[in-house]
N, C-alpha and C positions, 0 to 999 in steps of 0.2 A: 559525342562521346557519353560514356559511362560515366555516373555519378565519382562511382570511389578514382577511376582516373582524372575528373576535373577536380577531387580534392586533393589528389597527391602533386598533382601540378600547381595547386594554389595553397598548399600547406604554408601555414603561417599566417600574418595578421595582413589584411587586406581590407582597401576600401572598395567602391563601385568604379571607380576612375581606374585602379590596379587592376580589379579583374576585367574590366575591359579591353586593356592594352595587353592582357597575358592570354586572354583567350581571341582576342579578333571579335569579338562581338561586341553593338550598338547597348545605349544604357539600358534599355527595356529590357532585353535578354541578359545583359547580367543580373538584374536585379531577379529576374526568374528562378536564373541558376542558384542565386542565394538564398532564395525562397525553398527551393527542393535542398538544397545541402542543410538549412537549418529543418526542415519537416526529416530528413533522416537522421538526423541527430547529430551532424559532423560541423555545426556551423555555433559561434555564441557570438553574441552583437553585443558592442558597448559604445559609449559616445566618449567621446574624451575632454579634456576641461575647456577646448575650441568648440563644445557641441556638433564636431564630426561624427558620424559613426562610423565606427570601424568593426570588423568583423574576424574573430579567429575561429581558422580554419582546420581540421586536424582530426584525423582518425581518434586518436585519444578522447576526442570529446564524446564520443559516441558509445565509449566503455566508463564515461564518468557510473561512479557507484550511485546507487538509491539508497536511503536511508528507511527499514522499516518505522523507525522512531518520528520520520518526518511526514510520511503518509497517519501515523497518528495523530500528531501534532497539528497536521493539516484540516483533520475532521472534528477533533475533542477541544473541548472546552477546557480539560485536565491536559497541561502540558508537562512534556516529560523533557528531561535532558537527552541529545542525540549522544549516540556514541558509533564512533566510526569501525568500531569490530563489527558489526552488525550489517553493514553497507555489501550492496550486493552491487558486482558487474553483471554489463552488458543485458540487463533485463527490464522492463518496467514494471515495478511495484504497481500492489493492486489493492484497495480495501481489504481483498479477500484475503490476501498474502499476509497482511498486517494481523488481521483476525488470526491468523493460523500460529504465527510468530508471536503474539501476544500471551495465547495460552501455553506454548510449547517454555516461556521465559519462566513462570510457574513463578511471576511478580506481580504480586496483588496491584500497586497500583498499576502496571502496564497493563493487566487485564483489564481492571477499571477503566482506565483512559482508553482502552481499545472499545468498549462499549457502544460508542456512538458510532463507530465505522459501519454497526447494522444498516445504518440507515443509507449506507451508499453501496453496498451489495447490489450489483447489476447479475451475476453470473454464480447462480446459488449451485449448480453443476459442477463447476471448477471449484469452488468453495469444500463441496463435498468430498471430490476427487481428492484434494491436498489435507482436507482433517482426515480423511479415512487413511492416507500416507504413512500421515501421524499419529495415527491412532486417536484421535482428539474429534473424533465426529459427535459421539455424545456431549462432552465437555462445552463442545460449540452450541449445539443444540439446547444443552439448560443456559448456558449464559444469555442466549438469543432471549429464550422465555422471560429473565429475569430484565435484561433490557425493554421488551418489549410492554413491560409493567411500570417502566419509569421514565422512559424517554421514546421519541416520535424514532419508529423504525418503520425500515419496508418488509412488508407480509413475504413470511420465508417461504419457499418454496415449497409444495407440497409430495414432492417426491423427496428433500431432502429429509424431512422429518421421519415420511416412513421409511428410507433407508439406512436413517440412523437412530432410530428410535432403540431398546435395549430390548432384549430377547427376554424370554421369562427367567433363563437360569444365569442372565448377566448377573455379575456381581458390581457392588457400589465403587464408583472410580474417585478419589480425592483429584480437585485440579491443583490443589495447595494441601500437599500433606497435614492431616492432623484437621483441618479448619473445615468447619461445617457452620449453617446458617440457622440463626433461629426463625428468619421471616418468610425462607423459601422452601418451608419442606415441602410443600406440594409440588414444587417444580424439581426437587431434589430427589424425591420419590417417583414422579416421571420419567424421568431421564437414567435413575439409579446412579445420581454424581451430587456431591457435595459440593454447594456453593460455598465459596470462601469468604462470606462477607454477607452484611445487613443491608435492611434499606438505607439507615443515614450515610451510610459509605457513601451512596451514589449521589449527594448532594451535590458533589464538586461537577459533576459529569449534566447537569440539570442544566 
C-alpha cells in the first residue's frame, strides 16, 4: 500500500493499536508505517495526559507552513517576532532561503539577525540562484564579508564571489535606502553596496 493511500485510510488520531487493527498488521509493521508517515511529513506525534502516545495523521500536516523568522531565530542570538504573514507552505525552508528573505525585507534588525545564518549555508549555488533571481547577489556578498569580520561563518564558495562580484560599470546599491556604514567602507567599495550598519550594531549577534 502506498503511503498516500495509508494516510487516507488512517486520517485522524490513531494509536499503534488502532493502526494495527485498521491495517491488519503486526505491531512492528505498524510502527514502521508510522515512522514512514512521519518522515514524509504526514504525521505528528504527542503524548496524552495518561502518557499514551497518539498520532495525528493528515495530508494537511505536510502542508504546514514554515516561517523565515523561525529559521532566523533557530540560528541567531538576536530573536525576532514571528509573523504568520511570511509563512511558506509546501516547502522546507533553509538558511539560504532565510538570508535572501532577510535582505528583501529591508529591515535593519531582520538583516542583522540573519548574519549568523552564513555559518549554516550548505548550498552556495542554491543561494546564488535565489539571490540572483531577487537581484540581491551583491548585497548578500557584502553582508557575508561583514559577518566574516565579526562572527564565525562558513567559507564562501569561490564561484559565488566570482559570479556575484560587481562589474566595472556597476553602480552602488543601498541595502536600506539612504543608510551607509562608517566602519565597512572597504567592503562597500569591493561590492559597490552600502552597508546599513556599523560594527557596534553587531554586538547582539556575537
